[in-house]
C-alpha positions as CSV (number, residue, x, y, z in Angstrom):
1,M,91.8,8.5,95.3
2,K,87.8,8.9,94.5
3,H,87.5,11.1,91.5
4,S,84.9,14.1,91.4
5,E,81.2,14.2,89.7
6,D,82.7,15.7,87.3
7,E,86.0,13.5,86.3
8,L,83.1,10.6,86.1
9,D,81.4,12.6,83.7
10,V,84.3,13.0,81.3
11,I,85.2,9.1,82.5
12,K,82.0,8.4,80.7
13,K,82.2,10.2,78.0
14,A,85.5,9.5,76.4
15,T,84.3,5.8,76.6
16,I,81.2,6.6,74.7
17,N,83.2,8.2,71.7
18,V,85.5,6.1,71.5
19,S,84.4,3.6,68.8
20,S,82.6,-0.4,69.0
21,Q,86.5,-1.9,68.0
22,R,88.4,0.2,70.5
23,Q,85.0,-0.5,73.6
24,E,85.7,-3.8,72.9
25,E,89.6,-3.8,73.5
26,L,88.4,-2.2,76.9
27,K,86.9,-4.6,78.0
28,G,89.4,-7.2,77.4
29,V,91.8,-4.8,79.8
30,L,89.6,-3.0,83.0
31,I,89.3,-4.4,85.8
32,P,88.0,-3.5,89.2
33,S,90.3,-1.0,91.8
34,S,88.9,-3.3,94.3
35,E,91.7,-6.1,92.3
36,V,94.4,-3.7,92.9
37,K,96.8,-3.5,95.8
38,L,98.6,-0.1,95.6
39,D,102.8,-1.2,97.0
40,R,104.6,2.3,96.7
41,L,105.5,5.6,93.9
42,L,107.7,4.5,91.6
43,D,107.6,8.1,89.8
44,Q,105.9,11.3,89.1
45,G,105.1,12.9,86.1
46,G,102.5,16.3,84.5
47,F,99.4,13.5,83.9
48,G,100.4,11.7,86.8
49,V,102.0,8.9,88.9
50,V,103.1,6.0,88.7
51,N,102.8,2.9,91.3
52,L,104.5,0.1,91.7
53,A,101.3,-2.4,93.0
54,T,100.2,-5.5,93.3
55,F,97.2,-7.5,90.7
56,R,96.1,-11.3,91.1
57,G,99.7,-12.2,92.5
58,Q,101.4,-9.9,90.8
59,E,103.6,-6.8,90.2
60,V,102.5,-4.7,87.7
61,A,103.0,-1.1,87.0
62,M,100.2,1.1,87.5
63,N,99.6,4.6,86.0
64,K,97.1,7.1,87.5
65,L,95.9,10.6,85.8
66,L,96.4,13.1,88.7
67,T,93.7,15.6,87.9
68,I,91.0,14.1,84.7
69,D,88.6,16.1,82.0
70,E,88.6,15.9,78.4
71,D,91.7,17.6,77.5
72,V,93.7,15.0,79.8
73,V,92.0,11.9,77.9
74,K,92.4,12.9,74.8
75,R,96.3,13.2,75.3
76,F,96.3,10.0,77.8
77,E,94.5,9.1,74.8
C-alpha cells in the first residue's frame, strides 16, 4: 500500500515536530519496508490493520495505519 502525497506530507511534518530526543529514538526503530514481508492479516481496527509479518527471519506483528492525517498521527503517537 503506497501513501498519497498528502499522507507523506503529514508524516514529514510529524517527524519534524517531534523533539530531537524522540527523533533519535525513532532512528533506532525505523526500518525499510523492503525488509518486511507481510504474511497475513491478524486484525483490523478503526485506525489500521495488524499483520503477521517476517522481518529478518523473525515473525513479527506489524501495525499499519489505514489513512494518515494530522489527527490520526496525533492519536497514534
